[in-house]
C-alpha positions as CSV (number, residue, x, y, z in Angstrom):
1,X,-0.1,-0.1,0.0
2,X,1.6,3.3,-1.1
3,X,1.3,6.5,1.0
4,X,0.4,10.1,-0.1
5,X,2.2,12.9,1.4
6,X,0.6,16.1,1.8
7,X,2.2,19.4,2.5
8,X,0.5,22.3,4.4
9,X,0.7,25.4,2.5
10,X,0.2,27.3,5.9
11,X,2.4,25.5,8.4
12,X,4.6,23.6,5.6
13,X,4.3,20.5,7.7
14,X,3.8,17.3,6.1
15,X,0.9,14.9,6.7
16,X,1.1,11.2,5.7
17,X,-2.3,9.5,4.7
18,X,-3.2,6.4,3.1
19,X,-4.2,6.6,-0.6
20,X,-7.3,4.7,-0.2
21,X,-8.8,7.3,2.1
22,X,-12.1,8.3,0.9
23,X,-12.3,12.0,1.8
24,X,-11.5,14.5,-0.2
25,X,-10.1,17.0,2.1
26,X,-7.9,15.8,5.1
27,X,-7.0,17.6,8.1
28,X,-3.6,18.9,8.6
29,X,-1.8,17.1,11.7
30,X,-0.3,20.8,12.6
31,X,-2.7,23.3,12.2
32,X,-5.9,21.3,11.4
33,X,-6.1,23.4,8.0
34,X,-8.0,21.0,5.4
35,X,-5.6,19.7,2.8
36,X,-7.2,18.7,-0.4
37,X,-6.2,15.3,-1.3
38,X,-5.4,14.1,-4.9
39,X,-5.0,10.6,-5.3
40,X,-2.0,9.4,-7.5
41,X,-2.3,6.4,-9.5
42,X,0.8,3.8,-8.8
43,X,3.7,4.2,-11.0
44,X,3.7,1.3,-13.5
45,X,6.8,-0.9,-13.4
46,X,6.8,-1.2,-17.0
47,X,7.8,1.5,-19.2
48,X,6.8,1.6,-22.7
49,X,9.8,2.3,-24.8
50,X,9.5,4.6,-27.7
51,X,9.7,3.1,-31.4
52,X,12.8,3.3,-32.5
53,X,13.0,6.1,-34.8
54,X,12.5,5.3,-38.2
55,X,15.9,5.0,-40.3
56,X,16.9,8.2,-42.2
57,X,16.1,8.0,-46.0
58,X,18.4,6.4,-48.0
59,X,18.3,9.2,-50.4
60,X,21.2,11.1,-48.7
61,X,23.1,8.3,-48.7
62,X,22.7,7.4,-52.2
63,X,23.1,11.1,-53.0
64,X,26.5,11.9,-51.9
65,X,27.8,9.0,-54.2
66,X,25.8,10.4,-57.0
67,X,27.4,14.0,-56.3
68,X,30.9,12.8,-56.1
69,X,30.4,10.8,-59.4
70,X,29.0,14.0,-61.0
71,X,31.8,15.8,-59.8
72,X,34.2,13.4,-61.1
73,X,32.5,13.3,-64.3
74,X,32.6,17.2,-64.4
75,X,36.4,17.0,-63.6
76,X,37.1,14.4,-66.2
77,X,35.0,16.4,-68.9
78,X,37.3,19.7,-67.8
79,X,40.5,17.5,-67.9
80,X,39.1,16.3,-71.4
81,X,38.7,19.3,-72.8
82,X,41.9,20.8,-71.4
83,X,43.8,17.8,-73.0
84,X,41.8,18.4,-76.2
85,X,42.9,22.0,-76.5
86,X,46.8,21.1,-75.8
87,X,46.5,18.6,-78.2
88,X,45.1,21.1,-80.6
89,X,47.5,23.4,-79.9
90,X,50.4,21.1,-80.2
91,X,49.0,20.1,-83.8
92,X,48.7,23.6,-84.7
93,X,52.1,24.3,-83.6
94,X,53.5,21.3,-85.6
95,X,51.1,22.6,-88.9
96,X,52.8,25.8,-88.4
97,X,56.6,24.6,-88.1
98,X,55.7,22.3,-91.5
99,X,54.4,25.5,-93.1
100,X,57.5,27.4,-92.2
101,X,59.7,25.0,-93.4
102,X,57.9,24.9,-96.8
103,X,57.9,28.6,-96.9
104,X,61.3,28.6,-96.2
105,X,62.5,26.1,-98.7
106,X,60.5,27.9,-101.5
107,X,61.8,31.3,-100.6
108,X,65.4,30.1,-99.8
109,X,65.3,28.7,-103.5
110,X,63.8,31.5,-105.3
111,X,66.2,33.9,-103.6
112,X,69.3,31.9,-104.2
113,X,68.3,31.6,-107.8
114,X,67.7,35.3,-108.2
115,X,70.5,36.3,-106.8
116,X,73.3,33.6,-108.1
117,X,71.7,32.1,-111.1
118,X,69.6,34.2,-112.8
119,X,72.0,36.2,-114.8
120,X,70.3,39.4,-114.3
121,X,72.0,42.7,-115.5
122,X,74.4,44.4,-113.3
123,X,72.0,47.4,-112.6
124,X,69.1,44.8,-111.5
125,X,71.4,42.3,-109.6
126,X,72.6,45.6,-107.6
127,X,69.1,46.5,-106.8
128,X,68.2,42.9,-106.0
129,X,71.4,42.8,-103.7
130,X,70.4,46.2,-102.2
131,X,66.9,45.4,-101.4
132,X,68.0,42.1,-99.8
133,X,70.6,43.8,-97.3
134,X,67.7,46.5,-96.5
135,X,65.2,43.2,-95.7
136,X,67.9,41.7,-93.7
137,X,68.6,44.7,-91.7
138,X,64.8,45.5,-91.2
139,X,64.6,41.6,-89.9
140,X,67.5,41.9,-87.5
141,X,65.9,45.2,-85.9
142,X,62.7,43.5,-85.8
143,X,64.2,40.3,-84.0
144,X,65.9,42.4,-81.3
145,X,62.6,44.2,-80.9
146,X,61.0,40.6,-80.2
147,X,63.6,39.8,-77.8
148,X,63.3,42.9,-75.9
149,X,59.4,42.3,-75.8
150,X,60.0,38.4,-74.8
151,X,62.8,39.1,-72.2
152,X,64.5,41.9,-70.9
153,X,67.7,40.2,-70.6
154,X,67.7,38.6,-74.1
155,X,66.6,42.2,-75.3
156,X,69.7,43.7,-73.8
157,X,72.1,40.9,-75.1
158,X,70.6,41.3,-78.7
159,X,71.4,45.1,-78.2
160,X,74.9,44.6,-77.0
161,X,76.2,41.6,-78.4
162,X,76.6,41.2,-82.7
163,X,75.0,38.2,-83.9
164,X,73.1,37.4,-80.7
165,X,69.7,38.1,-82.5
166,X,70.3,35.4,-84.6
167,X,71.1,33.0,-81.8
168,X,67.9,34.1,-80.1
169,X,65.8,33.7,-83.2
170,X,67.3,30.5,-84.2
171,X,67.4,28.7,-80.9
172,X,65.3,30.7,-78.6
173,X,62.1,32.2,-80.0
174,X,59.1,30.6,-81.4
175,X,58.4,32.8,-84.1
176,X,58.5,30.3,-87.1
177,X,57.6,32.0,-89.9
178,X,60.2,35.2,-89.1
179,X,62.7,32.5,-88.7
180,X,61.9,31.2,-92.1
181,X,61.8,34.4,-93.8
182,X,65.1,35.4,-91.9
183,X,67.0,32.2,-92.9
184,X,65.6,32.5,-96.5
185,X,67.0,36.2,-96.7
186,X,70.3,34.6,-95.3
187,X,70.6,31.8,-97.8
188,X,70.0,34.6,-100.6
189,X,72.0,37.5,-99.2
190,X,74.1,36.3,-96.3
191,X,77.3,36.3,-98.4
192,X,76.4,39.9,-99.6
193,X,75.8,41.0,-95.6
194,X,79.4,39.2,-94.5
195,X,81.0,40.9,-97.4
196,X,79.3,44.3,-96.4
197,X,80.4,43.6,-92.5
198,X,84.0,42.8,-93.6
199,X,84.1,46.1,-95.9
200,X,82.8,48.1,-93.0
201,X,85.4,46.8,-90.5
202,X,88.1,47.4,-92.8
203,X,87.1,50.9,-93.4
204,X,86.7,51.7,-89.5
205,X,90.0,50.0,-88.9
206,X,91.5,52.2,-91.5
207,X,90.0,55.6,-89.8
208,X,91.4,54.2,-86.5
209,X,95.1,53.9,-87.9
210,X,94.8,57.2,-89.5
211,X,93.5,58.9,-86.1
212,X,96.3,57.1,-84.3
213,X,98.9,58.3,-86.6
214,X,97.8,61.8,-86.8
215,X,97.9,62.1,-82.8
């Protein structure tokens, strides 16, 4: 049998009564005030367990692998696009090199024939020679400008060191068509350029000798 403990709100004294008492009001054992009796149901020894929570939907578990797969596919497509672009760039470069070789062979053959095999009149041959030397000088200055634009160090070397622009053009630069044109001009008029350079150096040497002797 369980007991009910009542606490008086006036004297704060506790009164213990049986839960089977039929009266609705019980006098306080301290001050005699009537205390309302509220019968409490006996606690059950068996507790109902909450049903287990429903397992989470399988959609998030499946969504994560699907998202990973989709991300992988996106990366693969991106890598494939980059690879395709690189392959196209390499193919374009190969074709440009081939075209530059074809242009070099045709132009070099034509200039060589025009300069040494065509048997032109003396005036015409002189004009052709002068035009070829001017074209070589223009290409030399153009290569110096390309070196300056590409790399300041190479540009300064091209300005300071003779014939370095040719080394830069044929060994460092990727301007294949400029290389082909310059190479063809060297084939046709390189010999004339060397003779002109030798003549200029000889004249400079003579001027220096005269200046030294005069002083």
